[in-house]
Each structure stands twice: as C-alpha cells, then as structure tokens.
C-alpha positions in Angstrom: 104.9 73.3 38.1 104.8 70.0 39.7 106.8 67.3 41.3 106.3 64.4 38.9 107.2 60.8 39.6 107.2 58.2 36.8 107.3 54.5 37.4 109.6 52.7 35.0 112.3 53.8 32.8 111.2 52.0 29.7 110.5 53.7 26.4 107.0 55.3 27.5 108.4 56.4 31.0 111.4 58.1 29.6 109.4 59.7 26.8 106.7 60.9 29.2 109.4 62.1 31.6 111.2 64.3 28.8 107.9 65.8 27.6 106.9 67.0 31.2 110.4 68.1 31.9 110.2 70.3 28.9 107.2 72.1 30.4 109.1 72.8 33.5 107.9 70.0 35.8 110.5 68.3 38.0 110.5 64.6 37.2 111.9 61.7 39.0 112.0 58.4 37.2 112.2 55.2 39.4 113.2 51.7 37.5 113.4 48.4 39.3 116.1 47.2 37.0 119.5 48.2 38.4 121.6 48.7 35.3 121.3 51.3 32.6 122.7 51.0 29.1 126.5 51.0 28.5 128.6 50.5 25.5 127.4 50.5 21.8 124.3 49.0 20.1 125.7 45.4 20.0 126.9 45.5 23.7 123.4 46.6 24.8 121.8 43.8 22.8 124.2 41.2 24.1 124.5 42.1 27.9 121.9 44.8 29.0 119.7 43.1 31.4 116.1 44.4 31.8 114.3 41.6 33.7 111.2 44.0 34.1 110.6 44.0 30.2 109.7 40.4 29.2 109.9 41.4 25.3 113.1 43.4 25.7 114.9 41.2 22.9 111.6 40.5 20.9 111.2 42.1 17.7 110.3 45.9 17.9 109.6 48.3 15.1 108.7 52.1 15.2 105.9 52.9 12.8 106.2 56.3 11.1 103.5 57.9 13.2 106.2 57.5 16.2 109.0 59.0 14.0 107.0 61.9 13.0 105.7 62.8 16.5 109.0 62.2 18.2 110.8 64.2 15.6 108.5 67.1 16.2 108.8 67.2 20.1 112.0 65.5 20.9 114.2 65.5 17.8 117.4 64.6 19.8 116.1 61.1 20.4 116.3 60.5 16.5 119.7 62.1 16.3 120.7 59.8 19.1 119.2 56.6 17.5 120.9 57.3 14.1 124.3 57.8 16.0 123.7 54.3 17.4 123.1 52.9 13.9 119.3 53.2 13.7 117.8 52.5 10.5 116.2 55.3 8.4 113.5 53.3 6.4 111.0 54.3 3.7 107.9 52.0 3.7 107.3 52.8 0.1 110.8 53.1 -1.2 111.9 49.6 0.3 109.4 47.8 -1.8 109.8 47.0 -5.6 108.9 49.7 -7.9 106.6 47.2 -9.6 104.3 47.3 -6.5 104.9 51.2 -5.9 105.0 52.6 -9.5 107.9 54.7 -8.0 107.9 57.7 -5.6 104.6 59.9 -5.1 103.5 62.8 -3.3 102.8 62.0 0.5 105.4 59.2 0.6 107.5 61.1 3.3 104.8 60.5 5.9 105.7 56.7 5.4 109.3 57.0 6.6 110.6 56.1 10.0 113.7 55.4 12.2 113.8 52.1 13.8 116.0 49.5 15.7 116.2 46.9 18.2 114.4 47.4 21.5 117.8 47.9 23.6 119.0 50.3 21.1 115.8 52.2 21.1 115.8 52.5 24.8 119.5 53.4 25.0 118.7 56.5 22.6 115.9 57.6 24.8 117.8 57.1 28.0 120.8 59.0 26.7 118.7 62.1 25.8 116.7 61.8 29.2 120.0 61.8 31.1 120.9 65.0 29.4 117.5 66.7 29.9 117.5 69.4 32.6 114.8 68.6 35.3 115.0 64.8 35.0 116.6 62.5 37.8 116.5 58.7 36.7 116.8 56.4 39.8 117.7 52.9 38.8 117.6 49.8 41.2 114.6 51.2 43.1 112.0 48.7 43.9 108.7 50.3 44.5 106.5 48.3 47.0 103.3 50.4 47.3 101.6 53.8 47.1 102.0 56.7 49.6 98.7 58.6 50.3 97.8 61.7 52.0 94.5 63.8 52.9 92.2 63.8 49.9 91.1 67.2 48.8 87.6 66.2 48.5 87.5 63.5 51.1 87.4 60.9 48.6 88.7 59.0 46.8 92.4 58.1 48.2 94.9 60.7 47.1 98.3 59.4 46.1 101.2 61.6 47.3 104.1 59.4 46.2 105.2 55.8 46.5 106.9 53.6 49.0 110.1 51.8 48.2 111.9 48.6 49.4 113.6 49.4 52.6 111.0 51.6 53.9 112.0 54.8 52.0 109.2 57.0 50.3 109.4 59.2 47.1 107.0 62.0 47.4 105.3 63.5 44.3 102.4 65.8 43.2 101.7 63.3 40.5 102.6 59.6 40.1 102.4 58.4 36.5 102.3 54.6 35.9 104.4 53.6 32.9 105.4 50.2 34.2 103.9 48.5 31.2 101.9 45.3 30.9 103.1 44.0 34.1 102.1 47.0 36.3 101.0 46.1 39.8 99.5 49.5 40.4 95.8 48.1 40.7 96.9 45.6 43.6 98.7 48.7 45.2 95.5 50.7 45.1 93.4 48.1 46.7 96.0 48.2 49.6 95.2 51.7 50.0 91.5 51.5 50.1 90.8 52.4 46.5 88.3 50.8 44.2 90.1 48.7 41.5 90.0 50.5 38.2 87.7 49.2 35.5 89.4 46.6 33.5 88.8 44.6 30.2 91.2 41.7 29.8 91.6 38.7 27.4 94.3 36.6 26.1 95.0 37.8 22.5 95.7 34.2 21.6 98.7 34.5 19.5 102.1 32.9 19.9 105.4 34.5 18.5 108.3 32.3 17.1 111.2 34.6 16.5 114.8 34.5 15.3 117.0 37.7 15.0 119.8 37.9 12.4 122.7 40.2 11.3 124.3 40.6 7.9 128.1 40.8 7.1 128.0 43.9 5.4 125.6 45.9 7.5 122.6 45.8 4.9 119.2 44.4 5.4 117.2 42.0 3.0 115.2 43.5 0.3 111.5 43.7 0.9 109.3 42.1 -1.6 106.1 42.7 0.2 104.7 44.6 3.3 106.6 43.8 6.4 103.6 42.0 8.1 102.3 39.3 5.6 99.3 37.2 6.1 99.1 33.7 4.9 96.9 30.5 5.9 97.6 29.4 9.4 100.2 32.1 10.2 101.4 35.6 9.7 105.1 36.4 8.8 106.6 39.5 10.4 110.1 40.8 8.8 111.3 43.7 10.9 114.5 45.6 9.8 116.5 47.1 12.7 119.7 48.9 13.5 123.2 48.0 12.3 122.3 45.5 9.6 120.1 43.5 12.1 116.4 42.2 11.5 113.9 40.0 13.1 111.8 37.5 11.5 108.5 36.4 13.6 106.2 33.7 12.6 102.8 34.4 14.3 100.2 31.7 14.8 97.3 30.9 17.0 98.4 29.4 20.5 95.7 26.8 20.0 97.5 25.5 16.8 99.1 22.4 18.4 100.8 21.3 15.3 102.7 24.7 14.8 104.1 24.5 18.2 106.9 22.4 16.4 108.2 25.9 15.1 110.1 26.1 18.6 112.7 23.9 16.8 115.2 26.0 14.7 115.3 23.5 11.8 111.5 23.3 11.7 111.2 27.1 11.9 113.5 27.3 9.1 112.0 24.8 6.9 108.6 26.7 7.4 110.1 30.1 6.7 111.5 28.6 3.3 108.1 27.9 2.0 107.2 31.5 1.8 108.9 33.0 -1.3 108.4 36.6 -0.3 110.2 36.1 3.0 112.4 33.0 2.8 115.4 35.2 2.0 115.1 37.0 5.5 116.4 33.8 7.0 119.8 34.3 5.4 122.1 35.7 8.0 123.9 35.2 11.2 121.6 34.2 13.9 122.2 36.5 17.0 120.8 33.7 19.2 121.0 30.0 19.0 117.3 29.0 19.2 114.0 30.2 18.5 112.6 32.8 20.9 109.0 32.4 21.8 106.4 34.5 23.4 102.8 33.7 24.3 99.9 34.5 26.8 100.0 38.2 25.6 97.0 39.9 26.9 94.8 42.6 25.3 93.8 44.7 28.3 92.4 48.1 29.1 92.1 49.9 32.4 90.1 53.2 33.3 90.7 55.1 36.6 87.3 56.7 36.2 84.4 54.4 37.0 80.8 55.6 36.8 82.2 59.1 36.3 84.3 59.3 39.5 88.0 58.7 39.8 89.1 55.6 41.8 92.1 57.6 42.8 93.6 61.0 42.6 97.2 62.0 42.2 97.8 59.0 39.9 97.4 58.2 36.2 98.6 55.5 33.8 100.3 56.0 30.4 100.8 53.7 27.5 100.8 49.9 28.2 99.9 50.4 31.8 96.9 51.8 30.5 96.1 49.5 27.5 98.2 47.0 25.6 97.5 44.9 22.6 99.0 42.3 20.2 102.5 43.6 19.6 102.7 42.3 15.9 101.1 45.5 14.7 103.8 47.5 16.2 101.5 50.2 17.7 102.6 50.0 21.3 105.2 52.7 21.4 103.4 55.0 19.2 100.3 54.9 21.3 102.4 55.4 24.5 103.9 58.6 22.8 100.4 59.8 21.9 99.2 59.1 25.2 102.1 61.1 27.0 101.4 64.0 24.6 97.8 63.9 25.7 98.8 64.0 29.3 101.3 66.9 28.8 98.7 69.0 27.1 96.0 68.0 29.9 98.6 69.3 32.3 98.8 72.5 30.7 95.3 73.1 31.2 94.6 71.4 34.6 97.2 71.6 37.2 98.0 69.0 39.9 96.2 71.4 42.3 92.9 70.0 41.0 93.5 66.4 41.3 90.1 65.1 40.6 89.6 67.3 37.5 92.8 66.2 36.3 92.0 62.5 36.4 88.7 63.0 34.8 90.1 65.2 32.1 92.9 62.7 31.3 90.2 60.0 31.1 88.0 61.9 28.8 90.9 62.7 26.5 92.1 59.1 26.5 88.8 57.9 25.8 88.2 60.4 22.9 91.8 60.2 21.2 93.5 56.9 22.3 90.8 54.3 23.1 89.6 54.2 19.2 93.1 53.0 18.3 92.9 50.4 21.0 89.3 49.2 19.9 90.4 49.0 16.2 93.4 47.0 17.1 91.5 44.7 19.2 89.0 44.1 16.6 91.7 43.3 14.1 93.2 40.9 16.6 90.0 39.0 17.1 89.2 38.6 13.6 92.7 37.6 12.7 92.9 34.9 15.4 89.6 33.6 14.3 90.7 33.4 10.8 93.9 31.5 11.9 91.7 29.1 13.9 89.3 28.6 10.8 92.4 27.8 8.6 93.3 25.1 11.2 89.8 23.7 10.9 89.8 23.7 7.1 87.2 26.4 6.9 86.9 29.8 5.3 86.5 32.7 7.8 83.5 34.9 6.6 82.1 36.9 9.5 79.2 39.2 8.9 81.4 42.3 9.7 81.7 45.0 7.0 84.8 46.4 8.6 86.6 43.1 8.5 85.4 42.7 4.8 86.9 46.0 3.7 90.1 45.4 5.4 90.5 42.1 3.8 89.6 43.7 0.4 92.2 46.4 1.0 95.0 43.8 1.9 94.1 42.0 -1.3 93.9 45.0 -3.5 97.2 46.5 -2.1 99.8 44.3 -4.1 98.2 45.3 -7.6 97.1 49.0 -7.1 99.8 51.4 -5.6 97.2 53.9 -4.3 95.5 51.1 -2.2 98.9 50.0 -1.1 99.9 53.4 0.1 96.6 53.8 1.9 97.0 50.4 3.6 100.4 51.4 4.6 99.2 54.9 6.1 96.8 52.9 8.3 99.3 50.5 9.4 101.6 53.4 10.2 98.9 55.2 12.2 99.1 58.1 10.0 95.6 57.8 8.8 92.4 56.1 10.0 90.6 53.8 7.8 87.7 56.2 7.9 89.8 59.0 6.6 91.4 56.8 3.8 87.9 55.5 2.6 86.6 59.0 2.6 89.1 60.0 -0.3 87.3 60.2 -3.6 87.4 56.9 -5.5 89.2 54.9 -2.8 86.4 52.8 -1.6 85.7 51.8 -5.2 89.3 50.9 -5.9 89.4 48.8 -2.8 86.3 46.9 -3.5 87.1 46.4 -7.4 90.6 45.2 -6.5 89.8 43.0 -3.5 86.3 42.1 -2.7 86.2 39.1 -4.9 89.8 38.0 -4.2 91.1 34.9 -2.7 91.5 34.7 1.1 95.0 35.1 0.9 96.6 36.6 -2.3 100.3 36.3 -1.4 102.4 33.4 -2.8 102.6 30.8 0.0 101.8 27.3 1.2 98.3 26.3 2.1 97.6 24.6 5.3 98.7 21.1 4.1 101.9 22.2 2.6 102.7 24.0 5.6 102.1 21.1 7.8 104.1 18.9 5.6 107.2 21.3 6.1 106.6 21.4 9.9 106.0 17.7 10.4 108.8 16.4 8.3 
C-alpha cells in the first residue's frame, strides 16, 4: 500500500482520496483554502469561502452517471447529501407526461441526487472525514514539488511537495486534483521536467446566472429538458437542494449586445421571453445581481509525450487533466470515472513501478476518458459557431454528420418519447451516441422526426425579439 498525497480538497480530490483509502492506501489531502464546511446547507452557501474554486457558487448539477457510480462505490455520500437536503431527481418523471408518455423500463438510470456546489462538497467532506486512512489538511499552500532519485535515471521523480514556510509533505504518489487552475505544469518545469502535452482553447461561452429559492421548499415544474437551446443563447435550469435552483443564460462571449444580460432587469426581461423557462425566474433571489463567468477554457494535458512520461510519481485527475464547457454538467462525473480508473490501475501496477504506472494510467485515460472529452469539445465548438451564426443572421449548416444527427435528435426529442429518453441517456453519460444509434430503429426515428425540422423547435424569441427585450 502507498502513501498518497492528493492536491486539492474539492469534489474530485475528496472522491479520489476515499476510493484509494478504501483500497488500503494512506491518503493525505492538502488544501490551500483554510476553512472547511460548517453549519447546514444554507450556511455553507452563505458563508463558506472557497477562493480556490472560482465556480463555487455557480450552477452545478450531478448527472445520473455520477449518482449511479458514486452510489455503487461510496453510497454514504448519497446518504449524506440527502441528509443535507439534496434533491432526488428523475429526469423523465419531472417532465410532462405529454412528452414522456408515462414511465418506461430503463427510466431508473435517469435518476440522480443533486445540489448546490457548497452542499455537494460538504457531503463529500463529511464522509471523507469519517473514512479511515484519510487525513485532510486545510490551509496548506503548496509551493512546488519535491523530487528524489529517479528509478530509471529519467525523467524527474516526484516524492512529495514543498509547502509555504519550507515544510515538505512526502508521498509515494502525488495526485493533482487542483482543477482548472492547477499550477503543477509550472512546478514541473522548476524541477527540470518537460512540460506535459497540452491542448488549450477558450470555449467562448459566457454564463449569466441567478440563483433562487422557493418559500415552500419546492422547485419549479419542468416543461422541457434542463438545457434548452434557442437562437442566440441557451437556457439552463438546474434544480438543487432545499428548494433552490439556478437559471443560467449561456451566450457567446463575442455577442456584444447580450452583454447587457449582466443587468438584473435586462436578464429578467430576457428570461421572460422563453415560455418553457420563464417561470424559473419566480422565486427569492439568493444574491442581488447577475453572476457572470467567462474565459472558461477547454483544455487537456497528457503527462506521457512521445511514449515517455515527462515525470513519474505524479498523475492528474479530473479537471487538472482535462476540462470543458461546464453547461453540459459533465465535469464531476468525468472526475469520478477518472478516479475509478486510477484506483483500478493502482490495483494492477504499484507505485514501485512509477514509469509503468504513469504510462498505464495515460493509456487507460486515453481509451476511457478522452472520448468523452473529445465529444464534449466537438459539441462546444459547434454550438458556439451556431450562436455566432445566429448573431450574424445566418443558418449554421456544417458538413459534419455527427452534428447533423445531434441536431436531429434534439429536434425529434420533444415529439418522440423514445428519442427523448435516448437524448437524456446521452446527456446523462449513461450511454454513448454510438450505443444509442445502434438500437434497432432508433436512427430512423431520429431522422424521421428531426432531419427536416427547423433549426430551433422549442418556442422562444428569434434574434430580433430577443434583442428587443435586451435593448429596451
């Protein structure tokens, strides 16, 4: 068993720590932010400071794949989340029966438990604190990597980290779960390592969010899927814990007229133009203004370059490895799947074979996780291009059959319950598009129901009507 050091006590870090502690590893988690959660769900939302997580009070949603996997390996997390007021949600059952035609076999895989980010992290932290073999050290600022003799003479071999004040924390394996803002690549350069392979681009979206609470603990009814696409923007309606929910208007960062959505009155007028989502703005606002988030990157790193590790004794998990547009809600689920992959690799390849461990984890990551990243990135690029075509008054029609079938599926879903469930399963990461389209008859249903549909089938304003609301 290994001495493992996890960088970051966020959701992916705590999950990784618990999975490895279950296997008997001794795990230390170091976190820069000094305070942990205290009080109940609303207290965490109001007062828990997590300066290291820029999206801490932005909308979060746990897709059903996360609930399925976490329920199988760490069921206490779901129990803790429910105890804090986490919401059990049925993605099919929450929709009108006119869309779903009632319950059907397989609907159980489209259920989840979700909440606001502070509440989700509070649940994970509570279970981690009770898990034997885990020590969580908050208020520890890591300043660099500690290295030792490399078993093969190259590359640099990480044996722990250095902390502010000169202290060192030794480890057999360091796991970077510090998220989008991880500074590990710069630390690697400082110890003589090659930088990891990196792909990086601005995903181009800007998020305009308001968060609400009901007086009676209920959430608004859903008349369409939680993520709805319209001309010039998308509307994201995300139920959460204790009768709270978030509404996010997602636009292109280059759409200058829609920057007026930063204003509360303008945001409210715009939301009111969407009949399937307008009622989600009826509630007590949990903050006075519109919270914005922009300059979010799509980014992937690999620590094996040209077949050779750039470092041993260190791996990256979750957002520290790859991150994408958060509106699809996949980040935490990808992080969980990545942590499970690392657990399984460590069962086969011990830390005493550091180069083999890094190579094997890279291979597994590429085979199992990278396809999800690539599919998400492709969707981001197409949707952003579509939004920019909307702003230019043009129809977006790329020569890409994958985008064409995606648009056909979205168009057919509101009128065909089988296609609706198929689309929800893909969104929930419970099935891949290839698996769905291989179901006998599904491809024909998608094409028949959506190939010749309008670009946007949900009722909502066109570009001119939206601008009229925004610029009034």
